[in-house]
N, C-alpha and C positions, 0 to 999 in steps of 0.2 A: 583319891587311893594313891599311895607310894609306889614308886618304881618296884620297889623290893617286893612289897605286897603282891603287886601283878605278877611278877616274878613265880612267887610260889604259887599263885593260882593257876600259871600257865604251866608250869612244870609237870604235873600230872598227865598233860596231855602230850608232853615231849617225850616223857620217860619210855614208853612202850617203842620209839624209835631211836633208840640210844647208839645204834651201831649206824646207823645212818647218821645222826650227829657227830660221831666220832670220823667217819668218813669225810665229812663235809668240814670239820676243824682241821684234819692232816691236809686235806687240799687246798683249803685257805692259806695255811702257814708254808706250804711248798710253793703256792703262788706269791705269797708275799716275799719270800727269796728272790723269786724269778724278777719281780717287779724292780728289784735293786739293779739289776744287771745293767739295764741301759745307762745308770749314771757312772758305774763302774769301767764299763767299755769307752763312754765319754771322755773321761779323765785320761783313760790309758791313750787313747787316738790322739788327743789334743797333745798330750806331752810327749808321744812319740812324735807325731808331726813336726813339733816345734824342735825337738832332738835332731830329727833328719835335716831340717831347713838349717838348723845352726851349723851342723856338720856338713852343709852341703853335699849330702847323700843323692846318689843318682833318683830318678825317677820310678824306675823298676821296683827299690825297695819300697818305695811309697804304694805301689799298686800290690806288691806284695801284703803290706799291713791292711790294705782296704779288702784282699781276698779273705784274708784269717777272720777281719772282723765282720765282714758279710756272713761267712759260716756260723761263727759263733751266734750273731743276732738272729738269724734265721734259725738255727736249732733251738735257740730261746724261745723264739717265737711260737714254733712248733709245739714245743713243751708247754707252754704256757697256755697255748690254744687248748690242748686236751685238758689241761688242770683245770682251766676256767670253765670248760665246757662240764668236767665232772662236778666241779663245786657250784655250779648255776644247776645242773639238774639235780642234786641231791638235794639241794637248798630247795628248789621249787616242788619236788616231790614231797619233802618234807612239809612245805607250806601246805600242801594240797591236803595232805594225810590229817595235818592237824586240823585245818579248817574242816574237814569232814566230820570229823570225830566232836569236833565243839559244836557244830550244827546239830548233830545227831543226838548229844547229849542235851541241848536246850531243849530240842523236841521232846524227847523222853520225860523230860524233867516237866515242864509245862504240862504234859499229858496226866502227871501224878499229883497234882496240885487239887484242892478241894474247889470248891464253888466259890467260896469267899474271895478266892485270889482274883478270879474274873471278875467279880461285881464290886471291887473296889474301883474308885475313880482314878487312880493311879495306874491301873492296868487295863485301861478300854483299850479295845482291840489295836486302834491306831497308834496310841503310844507305845504298846507292847511291840506291834511290828516294827516301829522305828527303832527303839532300844535294842531289839534282834538285832536287826540289818546293821545298824551302824556299829552295835558292839563287835558282831563277827567280821565286819570288813576291817574295823579298825586293829583288831588283834590279828587278823590276816596279815595286815601289811606290815605290822611289828614284827612278826614272824619273819615275815619275808625281808624287810630290812636288816634284821640280825643277822640271817643266815645267808644271805645273798649280796647285800649292799653293804651295812654297817660291818660287819664282821672283816671283810678282805681289807677295808678301807684302812680300820684301825691295826690291822695285822702290818699291812704296809707301813703303815706310820710307826708302829713299834719298831719293827726292824729297820726302818730308815735311821729313826732316832738313834738306834744303837749303834748303828755304822757310822753316824756323825760324829758322836760321842769318841768313838774308836779311832777316827780319823784326826778328830781335833776338838778338845774338851769345850773350848771357848765357843765355838761355833754350835756345839751341841746344847749349851746352856742357852745360847739365844732361842733356838728352837723349843727347847723346855719352857722357857720363862713364857713365851706367848702363849702357849697351850691352855693354861690356867686361866688367862686372863681372858680368852675366847670363849673357854667354858663358862667364866663366871658371867659375862656377857650373854651367852645363850641362856644361862639358867635365868638372868633377870627377865630375857625376852619370854621365856616359857612361864614365868610367873605372871608377868602382865598379861599375856593372852588368855590363861586359863579362864579366867572368868569371863571374858567374851565367848570362847567354844562352850562353856557350859551354858549360858544364854541360849548360845545358838541351838544347842540339844534341845533346850525346852521349846523353842521356836519351832525345829524340825518337829517334835512331837506333837505340838498343837497343830500345825498346819496338815500333816497326815492324818491327823484324827479328823481334823475338818474336813480334808477332802473326802475321806471314808464317808464320815456322816453326809457328805453334801450327795454324793452319788445315791447313798441309801434313801435318802428323803426327796430324791429329784421330784416325784410323782406331785409330793406335796408342794414343794417350791415352786412348779410350773402352775399347778392348779390355783395357787394365790398369785400368782405372777409376782414373785419374790426375788427374781433372779437379781435385778440390781441391788437389793438389800444384802443378799448372800455374798454377791460379787465385792460390794463394799466393807462387809466383814473381813473377807480373805485379803483385802487389799491392804487393811491395815497390818494383818501381819507379815505380809510379803515387804512393807514399807520399815518395820521395824528390823526386819532380818535384814535388808539391804543396809540399814544404819547400822547395825552390828558388824556386818561384813567390810565396809568400808573403814570401820575402826581399826576392825582387826588387821587388815592390810596395811594402812598408815603405819600403825605401831610396828609391823614387821619390815616394812621399809627402812624406817628409821631405826633401828636396830641392825639391819643387815648393811647399811651404810657404814655405821661404827664398825661392824666387824671387819667389813671389806678393808676399811682404814688401818685396823690393828694388824691384819694381815700383810698390808704392804709396807707398814713400818718394819716389821720383821725381815721381809724381803731386803729392803734397803740397808739394814744393818749388817745382813750377812755379806750382802755385795763390797760394801766400806771393809767390814772386817776380814774377809779372804784377801780382798784388794792389798790390803795392809800388809798380811802375811806374806803375799807374792813379792811385793816390795822389799820386805824385808829378808827375802830368802828362805821364808820358812815353809812355802807351800809351792807348789807349781803352778803354771797357768792354768793347766787342766782342773785343779781342785777348785778354782772357782765354779766352773760350771757343774764340777762333781756335787758340790755342796748346795747350789741352787737346786738341782734336781732332786738331791736328798729332801731339803725343805719343801720343796713342791710335792714332794711324797708325805711330807709330815702334814702338811696344809691341807692337802686334798680332804681328808675327813673333815678338817676345819670347815671347809667351805662347803661341806655337805651337813654341817650341823645345824643349820636353820632348818633343814628340811627334815633330820632325823629328829629334832625336837618337836618338830610341828607333829610329825606322825606317832612319837611316843607320846606327846601330850594329849594326841585326840584318841590315843589308848588308854591314857589314864582318865580321861574325861568320859568316855562312852563305854568304857568298861566297868564304870559304876554301876551304870543303869541295868549292864547286861548280867554282872555278876550278883547284882540285886535278885534279878530274875531267877538265876541258876542256883542261888544259894538261898531260896527262901523255904528253907527245911520245915519251917513251923505251918508251911501252908501244904505241906504234903499230906495226903488222905490217911487217916488213922483206919486201921485194918485189925480186925481181931482174928482168930484162928478158928473160932467155931463154924463147922460145915456138917449139918446133920444129914442123914441119907436120904432123908424126906421131908419137904415144908408143908405142913398142913394149910397154914395160912390164919391163924388167930393172932389180932394185931389188938394188942392195948396200949394205948395213950396215957399217960398218967402224969397232970400236973406239968404239962409241958410249956414253957414259956420261949420264945425265940426273938433274938433280935437279930438286925443283918449288921454287916460290918459297918454302914454307914450310920448307923446308931438309930434306926427305925426298928422300932418293936412291931413285930408283925402279929403274934400270938399270944395271949394271956391264959395262962391256967387251962388249958386243954386237957379234958378226959372224956374218952369214948372206949368202946369196943368195937370190933369187927371180927364178926363169927366167921370160921371156915368156910368155904363153899358157898357164901353169899355175898348178894351184891348189893354195898352201901353208897349211897348218894351223898355228896357233899354241894350244899346247897348256901347260897350266899350272895349279896352283891358284890360287883368288883372291889377288890381289895379287901375284901372279909380275911382272906389268909387261906383260901382253897387250895391253892397252887403250893402256898408254903408248907403247908401238909405234906403234900404230896412228895415235895422236894426233901423235907425231912424222912418219910417211910423210904425213900429210894437212897437214902444216907449221903445225900448231895451234901447237906448240912446235917451238923449236931445240934440237938435241942441247947439252947444256953442255961436252960434248968429244966428238971424233970426225966422221965426216962419213956422210952419205946419199948415195948416188947414183942416178939415175933414167937410166937410158939412157946411162950414163958421164959424166953432167953432175951436178955438186953441185946438190943440192935447193936449196940457200941463193940460187943465180943462177936459177932458175926465176921467172917471173912468179906470184904467187901465184894471183891469180883465174884464171889459164889452166891452172894446175896443177889445181885445186879444180874445174874444169869438166871436167877429164877424169879425175877421181875421182868413183867412186859410193861412197857411205857408208849403211850401215844399221846401226844400233845396237839395242842390247836393247830399248831404250825411246826410241821416236823421237816428237817433239815434231810435235803437229797444232795446226795455226794454227786460229784463229776464223775462220769462213768456212764455204762448201760444200764437199763432198767434191770436186768437180770443180776448185774453186781450189787445194785441198791437193794433189792430184796435180798439177795444173800447174805447182807449183812446181818439178817436177824439169825443166820445159822450157816457161817462158812463151809461147813462140811455137807451141806445139804445138796442132793441131786438134782438136775433140771427138772426132771417130772416132779420133786417136790416143789420146786420154785413156782412151777405152772399149777399147781394143785393149791398152793398158797395164792396165786393171783386169782385163782376161780372164786376162792373163798371171799376175798375181798373185791369181788365183783369188778375186776380190773382186766381180766385175761382175755375178753372179747375186744376191748378197745387197743390192746396191747398188739395182738395178732393183724390188727389190721395196718399197723405201722409199716412201711416199707422193710425195715430191718427188723421188724419182730421185738424180742427181747434183746435183741443186740442194738436197739434203738438208744440215742442219746436220752437219759431221764429227764433233762432239763427241757425238753421239748413237750413234756407232760403239762398239762393244766394245773392249776392249784388244786381241785378236787381231785385229778388223777394223782398227783403227787401224793394226796394223803392216803389215797388206797394204796399207794406202793408202801408207806409206813405202815400201814394196817396189815398188809401181806407178810411185812418183816416179822409182826407179832404173830400172827398165824404160825411163821416158819420156826419163830422160836420157842413156841408152845410152853410157857410158864406156868406154873401153878397160881402165881399172883399176878393181877393185871390192875393197873392205874392209867383210866382214862380221861383226861384232862381236855375237855371240848373237843372229843375226836372227830365230830360231825360238822364242825362249825363253819368250816369253807366248803362245804358241799352242798350242791341243789337238792331238791325235795325228794326226786327219783333216787338220788344217789345216798341221800341221807336213809331213805326206808331200805334200799338193799345193804347198807354198811349195818344198819340197827339189826337186820337177820342175821348178817355174818357174827356181828358182836353177841346175839342171843345165843348163837350156837358156840362161841368160844367161851362164853360165861358158864357153860356148865363145867360142874364140878372143879370150879376156881373160885378162890376169892377174889373180888372185884371191888376196886373203889373207883367211881365215876363222878366227875365234875361236869355238869353240863346245865344249859339253859333251856333244854328240851323237854318238854313235860312229859313225851313219852317214854324217856330213857327213866327220868327221876322217879314217875310214879309206879315203875316195877320194881323199884329198889326195895328188900327185904327191910332196909333199915334208912334213914334219913337224918343226917346231923346237919343243924341249921347253924352257920356261922354268922356272926355280925362284928364287925370292928374288931377282928380278932379272938372273938370270945365265942365259945360253943353256948349258946341260947336255947336251942330246943334239940331233942332227940326223938326218935320213935318211928312209927310206919306214917304213910301218906295220909290214911284214913284217922290216924290217933292226932296226928299233927294238924291236919285240916279242921278237925273238929275243935281244936284247941282256940282257933281264931288269933293265934299269936303272929310272930314273924313269917314262919313259913306260909300262912295263909294269907298274907299279904303280899310275899313273893309269887305265890302260885295265881293268885288272882292276876297280878301284873302281867304274868306269863299268857295266862287266857286271855286276857284281854287284849294283848298286844297280837295274839293270832286272831283276834275279831271272831271269838267262840260263836257269838250270837247268831252273826250273819252266817258262819259255815255250817250251824245248826239248821235255819232256815233255808239253804240251799239243799241239805239231806233230806229236809220236810218235802 
């Protein structure tokens, strides 16, 4: 990314604070003039003392001079302190506000993206986190450098250079000639280092993603005693990062040595030139110190160029990935405008194919109808496409081809937020947010009262267990077991009270008694609602009014339990496998 492009991307975040920017600029330029006072005072002091000594003036006149100089310098320092405080305060305030806005914008943006965005290999959680964190930190440093560090330095350099030209054109030309040489060397350094930094970004993304994966799979790693294998895998990344860092620092040190040499050449030339002018009676002795101090003000930002280029280059490198995320407009969820007063729940899936972003085709020419206020079961082996259908019906994905209709209207035309507010979804493993049990249940309906939260918990058969906790509903939700957390998710569903319900293995992580309790709850909430359930539980499938059998992404059978069982087809095989896994024969003997 070019610096000009990055500037245009940051500008919208800076515009709301233009008054603050103007105040910072005014204070910066005021401070840049104050920074030249020392050079002027030094020249005046040296020349005046020299004249007093030549004229053999009494010591009292020297004390008078010292008094005047002290008052001027102290006044200048007082004014400069106030100016610097204002410049740094407004610059830092601007940095904090822009960082806040950028951070909030990226959060709002990623929340608006389609599920395809998150299932891409390039957008794994660790990689996303790294790109966002490094992007924000590098952009923050860029703003900070510009308004707090770079701007005052270059303002001082500009004013000092103007004064040098005004005092002596030749000395000014020496300073002016050194600057482009130094800039050229710094540009070569930035170009040389850009490849190292881009590789470092990739290493960091891979490393962070690997660490997250490590933590998530720690149980499996320990159970198979693979700690050393995982350590070796991460060691390879660490060594590659180390080699890249060493090459980066080696290159930086070489260029820094060259730039330091160029700067010192400028100092030597100015000393020789000003000494010549003094000997030729074209300058006073004080002008030597005057020009050296001014050159120091000009070369000060030059000495900072390595750091500035590092920061700018980091921003250019890391902002690429950051703005790729921020500007992925094609990933934004599509939403129609259709919002009917009531949803009946008639679902029609016609000729639907679906291909995941990674190229895997999950569904082939799917056709079925779900009638309102009935329970439909999706049955099939793992990978048959059951959960994919639920994702399409909830508009997490759009069909690659074909159409899905709800109450005779294409799902694409529905307002996405309205649609999902009218759909309840319970997954095999539901996410429990950091917070209390009450807050997690309230996620189903933020406007619900506490009595309504308790009623939802009772319907999900979790209330009695919650009130036994020391803090009751104010207890940390993460203290609950997996089965209890599943019932919290089901309580959310009761609180939401939608006309359409999708259940994807809702009792998979529950024990037998809890499963029976939840089944009663689900039976109650199914009444007068359209329900689609995915389950490997015979008890939940056999009750469905309609069963759709999937195999390798295709719809192979449809009908009631009795019809499909009598067909002796795929459903019969799956059903018998379920029954055999329960050891029905032994159970029957026990009852007998």
